[in-house]
GUKE-468939 format. One record per residue (C-alpha): residue in one letter; x, y, z; residue number from 0. Coordinates in steps of 0.02 Angstrom, whole numbers, always signed. Example, Ala and Ser with C-alpha at 12.3 -4.5 7.8 and 13.67 -1.06 7.14 Angstrom:
// residues 2
resn;u;v;w;resi
A;+615;-225;+390;0 $
S;+684;-53;+357;1 $
This chain:
// residues 465
resn;u;v;w;resi
M;-379;+65;-1429;0 $
D;-434;-32;-1290;1 $
S;-369;-39;-1113;2 $
K;-292;-215;-1170;3 $
K;-198;-151;-1323;4 $
K;-132;-1;-1228;5 $
D;-60;-124;-1091;6 $
F;+19;-226;-1219;7 $
M;+111;-82;-1305;8 $
I;+172;-17;-1122;9 $
M;+244;-189;-1091;10 $
L;+317;-212;-1245;11 $
F;+409;-30;-1224;12 $
L;+451;-97;-1053;13 $
L;+535;-257;-1130;14 $
C;+614;-193;-1276;15 $
G;+696;-30;-1150;16 $
D;+748;-149;-1036;17 $
A;+837;-259;-1164;18 $
L;+915;-105;-1238;19 $
L;+957;-13;-1106;20 $
I;+1057;-169;-1014;21 $
S;+1162;-197;-1178;22 $
I;+1214;-15;-1214;23 $
N;+1236;+12;-1018;24 $
F;+1363;-156;-1024;25 $
V;+1457;-88;-1171;26 $
C;+1458;+92;-1077;27 $
V;+1525;+10;-922;28 $
Y;+1659;-93;-1021;29 $
L;+1733;+70;-1110;30 $
F;+1708;+125;-925;31 $
R;+1823;+7;-858;32 $
F;+1961;-32;-979;33 $
Y;+1975;+146;-1052;34 $
T;+1988;+278;-914;35 $
V;+2071;+264;-742;36 $
F;+2053;+113;-698;37 $
P;+2219;+16;-694;38 $
I;+2250;-129;-819;39 $
Y;+2355;-268;-763;40 $
K;+2320;-394;-878;41 $
G;+2288;-304;-1034;42 $
I;+2137;-262;-1129;43 $
P;+2033;-398;-1136;44 $
E;+1936;-435;-1318;45 $
F;+1770;-321;-1330;46 $
G;+1699;-450;-1456;47 $
A;+1685;-577;-1286;48 $
Y;+1607;-453;-1195;49 $
L;+1487;-412;-1350;50 $
K;+1426;-594;-1371;51 $
A;+1410;-595;-1184;52 $
I;+1287;-461;-1192;53 $
P;+1110;-563;-1262;54 $
A;+1129;-697;-1136;55 $
A;+1168;-562;-986;56 $
T;+1006;-481;-1039;57 $
F;+915;-635;-1056;58 $
V;+951;-692;-876;59 $
W;+896;-522;-809;60 $
M;+747;-516;-900;61 $
L;+694;-673;-846;62 $
I;+711;-611;-666;63 $
F;+629;-461;-707;64 $
A;+475;-590;-767;65 $
H;+489;-659;-622;66 $
Y;+477;-508;-508;67 $
G;+316;-469;-598;68 $
L;+394;-299;-685;69 $
Y;+304;-348;-835;70 $
N;+140;-331;-761;71 $
I;+65;-171;-776;72 $
S;-7;-144;-629;73 $
N;+131;-157;-537;74 $
I;+179;+7;-622;75 $
E;+58;+90;-537;76 $
S;+171;+69;-384;77 $
R;+316;+178;-426;78 $
W;+396;+135;-240;79 $
N;+350;-65;-259;80 $
Q;+421;-47;-438;81 $
A;+583;+13;-403;82 $
G;+627;-100;-254;83 $
N;+592;-253;-374;84 $
V;+682;-189;-531;85 $
T;+838;-145;-360;86 $
R;+820;-353;-297;87 $
A;+795;-396;-503;88 $
V;+951;-322;-555;89 $
L;+1051;-376;-394;90 $
W;+985;-551;-410;91 $
G;+1040;-548;-626;92 $
A;+1216;-492;-558;93 $
V;+1235;-627;-433;94 $
A;+1186;-745;-571;95 $
L;+1314;-672;-697;96 $
L;+1441;-674;-575;97 $
A;+1420;-837;-537;98 $
A;+1405;-906;-725;99 $
S;+1581;-792;-759;100 $
T;+1667;-905;-625;101 $
L;+1592;-1068;-711;102 $
Y;+1642;-1014;-878;103 $
R;+1832;-1063;-909;104 $
A;+1842;-1012;-1106;105 $
F;+1859;-829;-1062;106 $
Q;+1883;-751;-883;107 $
Y;+1766;-575;-873;108 $
S;+1793;-445;-761;109 $
T;+1703;-439;-600;110 $
L;+1704;-263;-597;111 $
V;+1608;-231;-757;112 $
I;+1475;-347;-685;113 $
V;+1458;-253;-532;114 $
I;+1450;-83;-598;115 $
S;+1339;-127;-738;116 $
G;+1223;-200;-597;117 $
V;+1253;-49;-483;118 $
S;+1219;+70;-639;119 $
S;+1069;-37;-712;120 $
I;+984;-6;-550;121 $
I;+981;+202;-575;122 $
I;+953;+193;-769;123 $
I;+812;+49;-756;124 $
N;+714;+127;-627;125 $
L;+731;+323;-707;126 $
Y;+666;+229;-901;127 $
R;+524;+156;-784;128 $
F;+473;+304;-696;129 $
L;+480;+403;-862;130 $
I;+368;+267;-933;131 $
S;+249;+278;-788;132 $
H;+239;+464;-802;133 $
I;+203;+444;-979;134 $
R;+56;+320;-953;135 $
I;-3;+430;-819;136 $
R;-22;+600;-961;137 $
M;-78;+461;-1085;138 $
L;-230;+394;-974;139 $
E;-269;+581;-916;140 $
K;-269;+649;-1085;141 $
L;-389;+505;-1151;142 $
H;-509;+534;-999;143 $
E;-465;+349;-959;144 $
K;-441;+369;-768;145 $
K;-496;+206;-661;146 $
R;-657;+226;-577;147 $
I;-653;+169;-401;148 $
L;-795;+149;-269;149 $
I;-755;+132;-103;150 $
I;-863;+35;+21;151 $
G;-857;+124;+207;152 $
T;-836;+289;+263;153 $
G;-709;+256;+400;154 $
D;-541;+321;+434;155 $
T;-456;+201;+313;156 $
A;-583;+241;+176;157 $
S;-564;+416;+178;158 $
R;-371;+399;+183;159 $
L;-367;+270;+13;160 $
A;-494;+407;-60;161 $
V;-365;+556;-25;162 $
T;-211;+446;-98;163 $
F;-293;+407;-254;164 $
R;-337;+598;-286;165 $
D;-155;+643;-231;166 $
S;-48;+521;-313;167 $
P;-65;+548;-501;168 $
Q;+16;+384;-534;169 $
Y;-146;+272;-499;170 $
V;-239;+389;-639;171 $
S;-396;+342;-542;172 $
N;-556;+452;-496;173 $
V;-643;+407;-354;174 $
I;-846;+423;-376;175 $
G;-881;+425;-197;176 $
F;-914;+301;-41;177 $
L;-1052;+181;+5;178 $
T;-1108;+180;+181;179 $
T;-1189;+97;+335;180 $
H;-1271;+241;+391;181 $
P;-1415;+296;+289;182 $
E;-1409;+478;+376;183 $
M;-1228;+521;+301;184 $
V;-1306;+484;+114;185 $
G;-1265;+646;+25;186 $
S;-1128;+717;+133;187 $
E;-943;+742;+104;188 $
I;-775;+657;+167;189 $
M;-615;+742;+129;190 $
G;-704;+819;-53;191 $
F;-765;+659;-92;192 $
K;-952;+613;-91;193 $
V;-1065;+476;+8;194 $
I;-1160;+414;-144;195 $
D;-1281;+279;-56;196 $
T;-1295;+134;+55;197 $
L;-1210;-26;+93;198 $
E;-1396;-102;+55;199 $
N;-1401;-15;-107;200 $
M;-1242;-96;-160;201 $
D;-1312;-202;-288;202 $
K;-1357;-91;-433;203 $
Y;-1156;-35;-439;204 $
F;-1098;-211;-492;205 $
S;-1071;-150;-688;206 $
R;-936;-101;-803;207 $
K;-1033;+53;-869;208 $
I;-1028;+130;-679;209 $
V;-866;+81;-587;210 $
D;-692;-2;-649;211 $
E;-637;-73;-473;212 $
M;-738;-87;-300;213 $
I;-628;-65;-126;214 $
L;-701;-165;+19;215 $
T;-653;-57;+190;216 $
L;-765;-152;+294;217 $
S;-705;-290;+409;218 $
T;-854;-315;+495;219 $
L;-962;-374;+364;220 $
S;-1023;-572;+385;221 $
H;-910;-696;+278;222 $
E;-1067;-730;+183;223 $
K;-1086;-535;+122;224 $
I;-880;-541;+76;225 $
V;-905;-693;-38;226 $
D;-1068;-625;-114;227 $
F;-961;-460;-151;228 $
I;-815;-568;-229;229 $
V;-959;-655;-349;230 $
K;-1049;-515;-408;231 $
C;-891;-425;-459;232 $
S;-813;-554;-531;233 $
K;-971;-615;-643;234 $
E;-987;-416;-713;235 $
L;-804;-412;-732;236 $
V;-755;-275;-611;237 $
S;-606;-259;-514;238 $
W;-629;-289;-332;239 $
K;-498;-273;-185;240 $
M;-506;-289;+15;241 $
I;-431;-194;+148;242 $
P;-379;-295;+299;243 $
D;-406;-268;+481;244 $
I;-280;-318;+614;245 $
M;-341;-497;+628;246 $
Q;-326;-537;+450;247 $
M;-160;-447;+454;248 $
T;-119;-582;+583;249 $
V;-187;-720;+497;250 $
A;-76;-659;+348;251 $
R;+71;-684;+479;252 $
L;+37;-890;+512;253 $
G;+162;-1012;+431;254 $
L;+122;-1196;+431;255 $
E;+241;-1330;+473;256 $
E;+212;-1525;+486;257 $
I;+260;-1631;+617;258 $
N;+254;-1834;+586;259 $
G;+133;-1771;+462;260 $
I;+18;-1656;+582;261 $
P;-1;-1487;+509;262 $
I;+36;-1368;+655;263 $
M;+9;-1170;+625;264 $
R;+148;-1054;+698;265 $
Q;+207;-876;+682;266 $
K;+285;-817;+532;267 $
E;+442;-756;+504;268 $
L;+475;-579;+473;269 $
P;+606;-518;+337;270 $
L;+713;-471;+483;271 $
D;+707;-631;+574;272 $
Y;+839;-667;+424;273 $
V;+1031;-661;+503;274 $
G;+1071;-578;+317;275 $
N;+911;-432;+300;276 $
R;+972;-391;+485;277 $
I;+1173;-379;+422;278 $
L;+1094;-278;+275;279 $
K;+997;-174;+389;280 $
R;+1120;-138;+524;281 $
V;+1260;-95;+395;282 $
F;+1117;+48;+325;283 $
D;+1103;+93;+519;284 $
I;+1267;+107;+538;285 $
A;+1293;+227;+365;286 $
G;+1147;+338;+404;287 $
S;+1164;+356;+600;288 $
L;+1379;+422;+546;289 $
I;+1292;+587;+438;290 $
G;+1159;+594;+583;291 $
V;+1299;+611;+705;292 $
M;+1421;+727;+618;293 $
V;+1256;+838;+592;294 $
F;+1200;+814;+764;295 $
L;+1393;+867;+838;296 $
L;+1380;+1032;+699;297 $
V;+1224;+1100;+765;298 $
T;+1239;+1048;+962;299 $
P;+1342;+1231;+981;300 $
V;+1236;+1331;+916;301 $
L;+1046;+1239;+971;302 $
G;+1147;+1222;+1143;303 $
I;+1158;+1415;+1165;304 $
I;+964;+1444;+1103;305 $
I;+886;+1313;+1220;306 $
K;+1001;+1355;+1370;307 $
T;+969;+1554;+1348;308 $
T;+785;+1527;+1324;309 $
S;+733;+1412;+1475;310 $
K;+796;+1327;+1609;311 $
G;+869;+1145;+1627;312 $
P;+956;+1038;+1538;313 $
L;+1023;+1027;+1347;314 $
L;+973;+860;+1320;315 $
Y;+836;+769;+1383;316 $
K;+856;+578;+1424;317 $
Q;+705;+455;+1440;318 $
Q;+672;+277;+1470;319 $
R;+598;+196;+1303;320 $
V;+548;+22;+1275;321 $
G;+642;-65;+1106;322 $
E;+670;-233;+1039;323 $
D;+608;-384;+1146;324 $
G;+541;-276;+1244;325 $
K;+699;-231;+1347;326 $
V;+709;-37;+1410;327 $
F;+853;+77;+1339;328 $
T;+901;+263;+1366;329 $
L;+844;+371;+1228;330 $
F;+902;+550;+1209;331 $
K;+824;+688;+1145;332 $
F;+865;+892;+1129;333 $
R;+764;+976;+1271;334 $
S;+601;+1052;+1175;335 $
M;+490;+1056;+1345;336 $
R;+521;+1137;+1513;337 $
S;+621;+1060;+1638;338 $
G;+500;+966;+1751;339 $
A;+343;+967;+1616;340 $
E;+279;+788;+1685;341 $
D;+293;+841;+1899;342 $
E;+124;+852;+1905;343 $
T;+44;+768;+1771;344 $
G;+137;+618;+1760;345 $
P;+168;+545;+1589;346 $
V;+81;+613;+1437;347 $
W;+78;+623;+1275;348 $
A;+125;+776;+1171;349 $
K;-26;+874;+1112;350 $
K;-56;+1029;+996;351 $
N;-24;+1189;+1061;352 $
D;+63;+1098;+1192;353 $
E;+84;+1233;+1312;354 $
R;+247;+1150;+1412;355 $
R;+347;+1174;+1244;356 $
T;+486;+1301;+1272;357 $
P;+508;+1429;+1114;358 $
I;+640;+1351;+1020;359 $
G;+547;+1168;+1060;360 $
C;+413;+1205;+968;361 $
F;+524;+1251;+798;362 $
M;+640;+1075;+862;363 $
R;+479;+966;+861;364 $
R;+406;+1047;+698;365 $
Y;+547;+991;+607;366 $
N;+608;+833;+683;367 $
I;+762;+903;+754;368 $
D;+742;+859;+944;369 $
E;+787;+686;+889;370 $
L;+946;+715;+827;371 $
P;+1036;+646;+967;372 $
Q;+957;+485;+937;373 $
F;+1079;+457;+807;374 $
W;+1190;+401;+936;375 $
N;+1061;+272;+994;376 $
V;+1064;+212;+832;377 $
L;+1260;+202;+843;378 $
K;+1238;+110;+989;379 $
G;+1124;-25;+918;380 $
N;+985;+36;+1044;381 $
M;+881;+86;+883;382 $
S;+877;+59;+698;383 $
L;+850;+230;+588;384 $
V;+668;+147;+535;385 $
G;+565;+66;+634;386 $
P;+413;+78;+765;387 $
R;+439;+235;+869;388 $
P;+482;+157;+1037;389 $
E;+354;+206;+1177;390 $
R;+373;+257;+1378;391 $
P;+370;+91;+1483;392 $
H;+215;+164;+1557;393 $
F;+108;+170;+1389;394 $
V;+183;+5;+1335;395 $
Y;+122;-78;+1494;396 $
K;-54;+16;+1452;397 $
F;-76;-31;+1280;398 $
K;-33;-214;+1299;399 $
E;-172;-252;+1388;400 $
Q;-289;-129;+1278;401 $
I;-241;-159;+1082;402 $
P;-219;-339;+1021;403 $
Y;-49;-388;+955;404 $
Y;+29;-226;+1009;405 $
M;+172;-294;+1076;406 $
A;+218;-366;+908;407 $
R;+304;-203;+873;408 $
H;+435;-264;+991;409 $
R;+478;-399;+882;410 $
V;+603;-296;+784;411 $
K;+708;-122;+847;412 $
S;+639;+39;+877;413 $
G;+677;+186;+744;414 $
I;+698;+365;+723;415 $
T;+579;+374;+593;416 $
G;+436;+228;+547;417 $
W;+297;+184;+415;418 $
A;+164;+255;+555;419 $
Q;+242;+424;+571;420 $
I;+264;+457;+393;421 $
S;+87;+422;+382;422 $
G;+31;+543;+518;423 $
Y;+27;+428;+645;424 $
R;+114;+527;+781;425 $
G;+76;+621;+959;426 $
D;-101;+592;+1007;427 $
T;-173;+493;+876;428 $
S;-240;+301;+873;429 $
I;-138;+187;+928;430 $
T;-233;+49;+840;431 $
G;-199;+142;+679;432 $
R;-17;+150;+735;433 $
T;+25;-33;+767;434 $
K;-70;-76;+604;435 $
Y;+53;+22;+500;436 $
D;+189;-50;+607;437 $
I;+154;-224;+573;438 $
Y;+123;-169;+377;439 $
Y;+285;-124;+396;440 $
M;+371;-261;+506;441 $
E;+309;-405;+372;442 $
N;+353;-304;+227;443 $
W;+541;-223;+270;444 $
S;+656;-194;+130;445 $
L;+817;-94;+116;446 $
M;+726;+1;-11;447 $
F;+562;+22;+103;448 $
D;+676;+88;+236;449 $
L;+754;+211;+110;450 $
R;+584;+265;+52;451 $
I;+533;+306;+222;452 $
V;+693;+398;+283;453 $
I;+662;+495;+111;454 $
M;+478;+534;+149;455 $
T;+529;+612;+324;456 $
F;+605;+742;+263;457 $
A;+432;+818;+217;458 $
S;+320;+753;+321;459 $
F;+255;+864;+472;460 $
K;+92;+775;+499;461 $
N;+25;+805;+688;462 $
A;+216;+847;+738;463 $
Y;+203;+932;+894;464 $
């Protein structure tokens, strides 16, 4: 069976599974609503009316699923993106059904049934699709049909990409190696992957017999070479992808408007520029910070005793940071450095094996415990649970002169955790890389993205010192 037939079979499983699960879930919710603990005020409505509505409700949801690309097989490689699309599609489907039930006068459908069906469908459909994704991975591995990928470039982005493909089974990929612009690197290894050739010999790899996909990570190539790369891949039916640089990312943020027939380019709105999204994020922040504040109050007595008995100085450490719109606010942390640690050096970043840390400070910084007081900042509205990490004014003034678009990070609220931090950009690491990840987060914000980052924070300890 070729790959197209396998993809078609998986798509058919998704289609049939979604329809069946939505239908069964609708029946279960009806029974749950009218035959369990919920009060009944107007009698139990006729089950037949709900049964007749199931095909229409299922059809509406599946149309919206198709609109979000949920039957595009390439989209199931990224489980988190798929989960976000499923959530959005189900919510929009529920809104459509609520609107339809309001307009339909022949029978009054229960709003609670539709709402519960929506919430439960999000869970059920996501679990089903995770299962299908898992089966697909195992099937392709058993048939030895991993996608062969050639990465063009040997920089940080290229190596991180290769490691991601290796360590994330959902991509079912095998990186065959790198092409480099430096001949002396041929034959060497980067993160366990071999540099197999130079960029000058790229032409001999444009073949489906050698690779299935080529990924260009060199943003410094000329326009002509990039076009040539795309054309040759297309001719040989080799899939291609490119990694954008900061300039390309900025161009992607340009919007277009028209004034009296004159096209004008402008800065494109971010998802969090919309009031509705800001309200959603604020509700998420308040709910999360209330839990965080309770944890903070519970651990403070114990940590307070340990901090005060192992080093001199206050329990909490206050510091000026730059937040949304460049406004300075006071950030709170449990003190993890010795008192007066920067009296002689001035503002400096923490580094690995930093001698300024207190005995308990090493542990707190490793597991982000020193950040707990910042939930109070979130509750006050100075910060968000998720966003670009706030820097001190000293560093902000320095970086905004050195790094293009650095100040764009301040278009949204700063966060306790962020996409850059869980990706390893914390402490004394590349500010350019951190800025790229922060801008990507801002441009692609969603509630599901925030939830993903929060969950991943508990397992992210890289460069935590």
